C-alpha positions as CSV (number, residue, x, y, z in Angstrom):
1,X,-23.3,-14.5,-30.3
2,X,-22.7,-13.3,-33.9
3,X,-20.2,-10.7,-34.6
4,X,-20.7,-8.1,-37.3
5,X,-18.3,-6.1,-39.5
6,X,-18.8,-3.1,-37.2
7,X,-16.1,-2.1,-34.8
8,X,-18.6,-1.0,-32.2
9,X,-18.2,-2.9,-28.9
10,X,-20.5,-5.8,-28.6
11,X,-23.0,-5.3,-25.8
12,X,-22.1,-7.6,-22.9
13,X,-24.6,-9.7,-21.0
14,X,-24.9,-9.9,-17.3
15,X,-25.0,-6.1,-16.8
16,X,-26.6,-6.5,-13.4
17,X,-24.2,-9.2,-12.3
18,X,-21.2,-7.2,-13.3
19,X,-22.4,-4.0,-11.6
20,X,-23.1,-6.1,-8.4
21,X,-19.7,-7.7,-8.5
22,X,-18.0,-4.4,-9.1
23,X,-19.7,-2.8,-6.1
24,X,-18.9,-5.8,-3.8
25,X,-15.2,-5.6,-4.8
26,X,-15.1,-1.9,-4.2
27,X,-16.7,-2.2,-0.7
28,X,-14.4,-5.2,0.1
29,X,-11.3,-3.3,-0.8
30,X,-12.4,-0.2,1.1
31,X,-12.5,-2.4,4.2
32,X,-9.1,-3.9,3.6
33,X,-10.7,-7.4,3.3
34,X,-9.3,-10.2,1.1
35,X,-11.6,-12.4,-0.9
36,X,-11.0,-15.1,1.8
37,X,-11.9,-12.7,4.6
38,X,-15.2,-11.7,2.9
39,X,-16.0,-15.4,2.1
40,X,-15.4,-16.3,5.8
41,X,-17.6,-13.5,7.0
42,X,-20.4,-14.4,4.6
43,X,-20.1,-18.2,4.9
44,X,-19.3,-18.4,1.2
45,X,-16.3,-20.0,-0.5
46,X,-13.6,-17.7,-1.8
47,X,-14.1,-19.2,-5.2
48,X,-17.8,-18.2,-5.2
49,X,-16.9,-14.7,-4.0
50,X,-14.5,-14.3,-6.9
51,X,-17.1,-15.4,-9.4
52,X,-19.6,-13.0,-7.9
53,X,-17.1,-10.1,-8.1
54,X,-16.3,-10.9,-11.7
55,X,-20.0,-11.0,-12.7
56,X,-19.8,-14.6,-13.8
57,X,-22.8,-15.9,-11.8
58,X,-26.2,-14.7,-10.6
59,X,-26.0,-15.2,-6.8
60,X,-29.0,-16.0,-4.8
61,X,-30.7,-13.4,-2.6
62,X,-29.5,-15.4,0.4
63,X,-25.9,-15.1,-0.8
64,X,-26.3,-11.4,-1.6
65,X,-27.7,-10.8,1.9
66,X,-24.9,-12.7,3.5
67,X,-22.3,-10.6,1.6
68,X,-24.0,-7.4,2.6
69,X,-24.0,-8.5,6.2
70,X,-20.3,-9.3,6.1
71,X,-19.6,-5.9,4.6
72,X,-21.8,-4.2,7.2
73,X,-23.9,-2.4,4.6
74,X,-27.6,-2.6,3.7
75,X,-28.3,-4.9,0.8
76,X,-29.4,-2.0,-1.4
77,X,-25.9,-0.6,-1.2
78,X,-24.7,-3.5,-3.4
79,X,-26.9,-2.4,-6.2
80,X,-26.0,1.3,-6.4
81,X,-23.7,0.7,-9.4
82,X,-26.7,-0.5,-11.4
83,X,-29.0,2.3,-10.7
84,X,-30.0,4.3,-13.8
85,X,-29.7,7.7,-12.1
86,X,-27.0,8.5,-9.5
87,X,-26.7,12.3,-9.9
88,X,-26.9,13.1,-6.3
89,X,-25.9,11.4,-3.0
90,X,-27.6,12.5,0.2
91,X,-26.6,11.1,3.6
92,X,-28.3,12.2,6.8
93,X,-26.2,13.0,9.8
94,X,-24.8,9.9,11.4
95,X,-26.1,7.6,8.6
96,X,-22.9,7.2,6.6
97,X,-21.4,3.8,6.1
98,X,-19.1,3.2,9.1
99,X,-15.8,1.4,8.5
100,X,-13.8,0.6,11.6
101,X,-10.2,-0.3,10.8
102,X,-8.6,-3.4,12.3
103,X,-5.1,-4.5,13.1
104,X,-2.5,-1.7,13.1
105,X,-5.2,0.8,12.3
106,X,-7.5,0.0,15.3
107,X,-9.2,3.1,16.6
108,X,-9.4,4.7,13.1
109,X,-13.1,5.0,12.3
110,X,-14.1,6.0,8.7
111,X,-17.7,7.2,7.9
112,X,-18.3,7.2,4.1
113,X,-20.4,10.3,3.5
114,X,-21.5,9.7,-0.1
115,X,-21.8,7.1,-2.8
116,X,-19.7,7.4,-6.0
117,X,-21.4,9.3,-8.8
118,X,-21.1,8.6,-12.5
119,X,-18.2,10.0,-14.4
120,X,-14.5,9.5,-15.0
121,X,-13.4,10.4,-11.5
122,X,-14.3,8.6,-8.3
123,X,-14.8,10.9,-5.2
124,X,-14.9,9.4,-1.8
125,X,-15.7,11.7,1.1
126,X,-15.0,10.4,4.6
127,X,-15.5,11.7,8.1
128,X,-12.5,10.2,10.0
129,X,-12.4,9.9,13.7
130,X,-9.3,8.8,15.6
131,X,-10.4,7.6,19.1
132,X,-8.5,7.7,22.3
133,X,-7.2,4.1,21.6
134,X,-6.0,5.0,18.1
135,X,-2.4,4.6,17.2
136,X,-0.2,6.4,14.7
137,X,-0.2,4.9,11.2
138,X,1.8,6.5,8.4
139,X,1.7,3.7,5.7
140,X,-1.5,4.6,3.9
141,X,-0.9,4.7,0.1
142,X,-3.4,4.7,-2.7
143,X,-4.0,6.2,-6.1
144,X,-5.3,9.7,-6.6
145,X,-5.2,12.9,-4.5
146,X,-6.5,13.5,-1.0
147,X,-7.8,16.6,0.7
148,X,-8.0,16.8,4.5
149,X,-9.8,19.4,6.5
150,X,-9.2,19.3,10.3
151,X,-12.3,19.6,12.4
152,X,-11.5,18.8,16.0
153,X,-8.4,17.6,17.9
154,X,-4.8,18.0,16.9
155,X,-2.4,15.8,14.9
156,X,0.9,15.7,13.3
157,X,0.2,14.3,9.8
158,X,3.0,12.8,7.7
159,X,3.2,12.8,3.9
160,X,6.2,11.6,2.0
161,X,8.5,12.0,5.0
162,X,7.3,15.6,5.8
163,X,5.3,16.4,9.0
164,X,2.4,18.8,9.1
165,X,0.9,20.0,12.4
166,X,-2.8,20.2,11.9
167,X,-5.3,22.0,14.1
168,X,-9.0,22.7,13.5
169,X,-9.4,24.7,10.3
170,X,-6.1,23.6,8.8
171,X,-6.1,21.8,5.4
172,X,-3.8,19.5,3.5
173,X,-4.0,18.5,-0.2
174,X,-1.5,15.9,-1.4
175,X,-0.7,13.1,-3.9
176,X,-1.9,10.1,-2.1
177,X,0.4,7.7,-4.0
178,X,3.0,8.6,-1.4
179,X,3.1,7.1,2.1
180,X,0.9,9.2,4.5
181,X,-1.0,9.1,7.7
182,X,-1.2,10.4,11.3
183,X,2.3,10.3,12.8
184,X,1.6,11.8,16.2
185,X,-1.8,12.0,17.9
186,X,-1.6,15.2,20.0
187,X,-5.2,15.6,21.1
188,X,-7.7,12.8,20.8
189,X,-10.4,12.0,19.9
190,X,-10.0,14.0,16.7
191,X,-12.0,14.3,13.5
192,X,-11.2,15.4,10.0
193,X,-12.9,15.4,6.7
194,X,-11.0,13.4,4.0
195,X,-11.9,13.6,0.4
196,X,-10.2,11.2,-2.0
197,X,-10.4,11.5,-5.8
198,X,-9.0,9.1,-8.4
199,X,-9.7,8.1,-12.0
200,X,-12.5,5.5,-12.3
201,X,-11.0,2.1,-13.1
């Protein structure tokens, strides 16, 4: 590729590959999966997963389908970052992307209610359900701000060492860079709307 005297950025190739890789990385991190975890689930080597996420290769349809299966999303969800127009996200009742937490967060079920739109800020709306088998977990921490609107049930929610007793209709808005999460599950199952916003990487 020849450079010119202009300071304008040189258009990069592999636009589709980079968009696909970015979306896969985003979905993998949302599910708390490592590159090795995703590779194992998809039957693909971690090195190949890394190349796909970095947009360095054009994966086969079989590989893309395997990755989508391991992430528990339709294959079309992997291409949303490449779509020309993403001005609106519409999700019918019960058709959000469901993420069920593992390990210490078992019983915490997240339903992603919308795909990220273009712009400088990423907004992730979740319907969170804590089932009867859920356990307290107060070590969530991520960039941005988070807004919680309590729908059903009752919980003591901890943020930065301070406890808040939430009942239906109560709200909490906080800096999500501090440790936070449900400290005491008073009435389960419970549901609340969680909206997370952070600067687009």
